[in-house]
N, C-alpha and C positions, 0 to 999 in steps of 0.2 A: 504494500500500500504506500502511496505517496505520503511523505511526511508533511505535517502542517508547516506553513511558512514560519521562519524564525521570528518575524516581526509581529506575528499574530499573538499578541501578549494580553495580559490583564489590562494594561493601560490603554492599548489600542481598542479593545472591545468596549471598555468603559467610555472612551471618547466617542465612539460611534453611537452608543446608546444615549449618551448625553445630547448629541446632536438630534437624534431621532425624537427623543422625548422632550427636547428643549428644556433640559434641566441640568444646569452645571453642577448641581450638588448630588447628582445620581452617583451611587457607590455600589460597586460589585462586591458581594460577600463571598461568592464561590464561582469558579470557572473550570469547566472540564472541556478539553479539546481532543477530538478523535477524527481520524480520516473517515470520510463518508463512503468512498467507493474503492474497490480493489483494482488490480491490473486488468486491462481489457474492458472495463466497464464504461469508461468515458475517455475520449481523446481530445475534448475541447477545453479542458481546464482541470484544475485541482479543486476538489470539493472537500471542505472540512466542516465537521459538525461541532458546534459549540453549545454547551448547556450552561446557562448563566443564571445565577441567583443574584438579585440586585434589589436596591431600595431607592425610591424616589425621595428627594429631600422634602417635597411638599405634600407627602402622604404619610406623615408620622413614621417614616422610615420602615414601613411594613414591607417585609421581603416579598419579592415576586420572582417567578421563574419564567424565563424566555429561552426557547430553543432556536438556534440560528444555524443557517447554512452560509458558509463563507466560500465564495467562488473566486479563485485567483488564477493567474496565468500559469501555464506549464513552465516549470524550471528545467529546461532541457539544455542540450549542448548548443554552442554558438551557431553551428551550421543549421540546426533545426530552427532556432530563433530567427536566423537570417531568412530562411525559406518562408517562415510564417509572417514576417513583417509586412509584406505587401497586402495581406488580407486585413490587417488592423482589426482583428476580431474583438479584442477586449474593449477598445475605445468605441467600436460600433455598438456593442451590446450595452455599454453604459449609456450611450446617447439614446438608444432605443428605450431603455428602462426609464431614463430621466425625462425625455422630451416627447417620445412618440406614443408609448403605451398609455400614459395618462390621458392623452387627447383621444385616442381610440376608445377608451372607456367612456369619456364624456360624450362622444358621438352616439354610442349605443345607449347611453342613458337618455339621450334626446328622444329615442323612439320607445322608451320604457323597457328596454332590455337590460336588466340588472344582472344578468348571468355573468359570473366571474370567468374570465378566459385565461388569465395569467396571474402570477403572483406579483406582489408589490415589493419593490426594493426599498429597504429601510435605510441603507447607507451606500453611497457610491464613492469610491476613492480612486481617482485617476492616477495619482502618483504611484500607488501600490498595484494598480490594475486589479482592483477588488470590488466585488459587489456582495453586500450582506442582505440576506432574505430571512424572514421568519421560516423556520423549519416546517414545511408543509406536513411532514409526517405526524406532527402533534395534532393536526386537524384530521388525521386519518388518511391522508394521501400517501400512496406508496407507488413505487415503480412496478409495472407488470414484469413478467419474466421475458426477457429479450430473446431467449432461446426457444421457449415454447411459442411465443408470438401471440397475436391478438385475434379474438373471434369477432363476430359481426356486432355484438353489443358494444364492445370496446371501440370498434371502428366507427360506428355511428356517432358515439359521443365525441370522438375527435373531429369527425367531419363537420358536425354541427358547430363546434367552437371555431374550427379553422375557417369555415365559410363566412362566419360573422366577422372574424378578424380580418380576413382578406377584403371583404366588402367595405368595412369601415375604413381600412387603409386607403382604398381607392378614392373614397369620398374625402378623406382627410387631404390626400394629395391634390384633389380637384379644388378644394376650398382654399388650400394654402399654396396654390399655383406652382405645383411641381416640387414641393419641399422634400418629398421622399425619393425623387428620382436620382439623387446623389448617392443612394445606397446601391452601388453598382459593382460590388466585389463579392459575388457569390462564388460557389466552388469553382466554376469556370468563369473567368473574366479577362478583359483585354489588358490588364496591368501585369499579369504574372502567369508563369507556368509552374509555380512553386509546388502545386499538387501533382505534378507529372509523375514523380516517383511513386506516389500512391496509386493514381488512377491508371497510368499506362503500365506501371509495374504490376498492378493487380490484373489488368487485362492480359498481360503476357504470362503471368502465373496461371491464369485460367486456360490460356491457349496451350501452355506446356502440358498441363494435366490432360486436356482434351485430345492432344496429339497422341496420347497413349491409349485412347479409347476408340476402337474401330468405328463405332457409330457416330462419333463426334469429330473424327480426325479431319474431315473435309471442312467443318466449321472452324476448327483451330487454325487452318491456313488463312481463312478470312480474317480472323482476329489478329494474327501476326501481320497481315497486310494492312489492317486498319490502324495499328498502333501509331505509325508516324503521323496520321491525320487526326488522331483522337482528340487532342486538346482543341484544335480548330473547330471540329464538329461540336464539341461541348460549348465553346464560346458562342457559336451561332445559336445553339439551343437556348442559351441563357439570355439572349438579346430580347428586350421588350418588343412586343408586336404592335406596330402602329395600327391604330383604328380598333384595337381590342381593349378590353378592360384589363389593364395591368394592375398589379397589387404589390404591397410589401409582403413578399413571400417570407415565410418563416425560415426557409432555406435548409432545414435539417430535421424534418419531422420524422421521427422514428420512436420506437418503444421507450428508449431511455430519455427522450426529450419531452415526455409527458408524464404526469402523475395522476393516478386514479384514486377515487374514493369508492369503497365498496359497502354495500348493505351488510351489516354484521349478521343478519339472520339468513339471508339467501346467498350471500357471497357474490352477488351480481354487481357489476360496476354501476354507479349512479352519478358520477361526476368525473371530470377530467380537467386538468389545467395544462396549458402549454408552457414549457420552460425552455431556456437556452436559445437566445436569439442572436448568437454570434455570427451566423452566416446569413442573416436576413438580407434580402436584396430586392430591387425593384424589377419585376418581370411577370411572367405568366403564372397564374395560380396552379396551372396544370403540373408545373415542375414539382411543387410540394406534394401533389397527389400521387404522381408517379413514384416519387421517392418513398413516400409513406407506404403505398400499396406493395412495393417490391422489396422493402426491407423488413416489414413488420407484420404482415398478415399471415395467418395460418393458411395451410393448404387444406382443402381445395378452394378456400375463399379467394385467395389471390388469383388463382388460375381461372375460376369459373364465374365470379360475381362482380368483376370490376365494372362492367357496364352499368349494373344497377347502382353501384356505389358512386359512380360519376353522376348519375341521375339524382341520387339522394343529395349529394353535395350541391349540385346545380340549383336545386329547388330552394335551398336555404340561401345560397349566395345571391341568386337573382332577386329573391324576396327582400333580402336585407338592403340591396342596392336600391330597389324601388322605394322602400320605406325611408331611406336616407336621401331620396330625390337626386340620385346620381344622374348627371347629364353629359359628362365629357365624351363618352363613347357609347355606342348602342349596347344595351344589356343583352348578352347573347341568348338566343333561343337554345333549347336543348340540342337541337341538330347542329347549330353553329358551334356550341361549346364542345360537342363531341369531335368536330373537325379540329378545333384547337388542341384537344387532347392528342390527336394523331400527330399534329405538327411537333409536339414536344415528346413523342414517345421514345426518342433516343435516350432520354434520361431514365425511362423505365428499364431499358436494356442495361444501361450503366449501373443503375441501383441494384439490379438483380445479379449481374455477373461480377461486378467489382466491389460494391459496397456491402451487400448483405453478407457475404462470407466473413467480413470483419465483424459485423454486428452480432452474428450468432456464434462466433468462435468461443469455445470453452478451453482452449489451449493457452495457458498463461506464459508460455515460453516466448521471450522477446516481445511480449505484448505491451509495447509502449509507443508513444507518439513518434519517437525517433525511428524505430523500425518501420512504422507505417509510412512515414514520409520519404524515407531515403531508399535509394536503389543500390546500396552497398551490399556486401555479402550477407550481413545480418538481416537487412531488409528483404532481400530476395528469399532467404531461408524462411523468414516469418510468413511472407506471402505465399510461398509454395505450400506451406503446411495448412493454410486456410482451405485449400482444395482437397485435403485429405478427409475432410468432414463428409460423412455419408449423406447428410441432409443437403449440403451444397452440391454434391455430385448428382443427387436425385433432381434437384432444381435445374441444374444445367441440362440434364438429359431432357427434361420436360420443356424448358423455356427457350433454349438456344435455337432449336428448329423454328419455333414461332417467331422469334426476333429476326431470323434469317428470311422468313416469308414476308415480313414487314419491310425488308430492305435495310435493316438496321446494322447489318454487318458489312455493308458496301462502303467503299472508300469515297464514292462520289455522292453519298446521300445528302439531301438538303433537309435540315431540321425544321 
């Protein structure tokens, strides 16, 4: 497990709580700090859990308990830090939590939709690249099992929240005259190829495994040929579409970037919150959907029910746009939206072939951000092992022929 940052001390937490509660006399009586996740559970930051007993100066110094999650940047080697710098993920997420999400909440409040979609940050520290949240687990929110993946009940909950978030962001950008269009550094972007080691490296690892399987060998040749063009195709896919409803996409919707609350009697999910906005970008909402469906859904839900799920999302997305009086571009009909889904289906292939093997891996060997990002011997070894997973192999057998039929293995495809 990643160790808590050295600067995350009694004094630091006390200062953060004093700012949040606007009480300079607040005093911490007890502080317990522990890592929140283990290797391979999250590659976008270090999560630390803090259990704090404190007293406010203006409440007779009665002790209170608050549980916090502190999210900080990954402390990796200089090469990985250099590769990540162009994405500026930590500043982006802090800006979104401070300046964007509160406005999206206000917009939904306008139409009487008080449903909570995301947590509130109680302290943002740009010097330390840290965000402090109240620990949602205290309210009963937990992460689902990333390896088992999600059923239709979980999926509907996420799609309802995601559709409202997307629609409100489109309206916010319209009312603020393009204020969100500067978020243009999604996984594929025009500024950097920093994720090439991960994305192309994963594609090549998949191709190497497939080359040893007679039924997949012909497809592996196409993946090898696709590799030199892969980043350019991804950039084209991430470009906003003129004349369509673009949104602030979450950018990384998958099982570990949402938290569910369950009914204690039935065990069924009753609520979900979106977390982790590090890779949010301005573009098509379909990219979030392709990523979510192809990293996080159970089988056969992912393979057989996507058309229905796109329809479910579209109904809430279009209804929310109408309620918020969105005018900038035509609100897509279901038919038009399904065409937009096809325009961005490259990201479905990418998410299934390259990303999902990382998401559902249970092998902790070399499972760190460095190995994920780099194409050195350690990184290649790590990625090759991802395709030893029988579940990944089953998915490639089922899905790669489908992606080939869609033309998504061709070097001259247009996203």
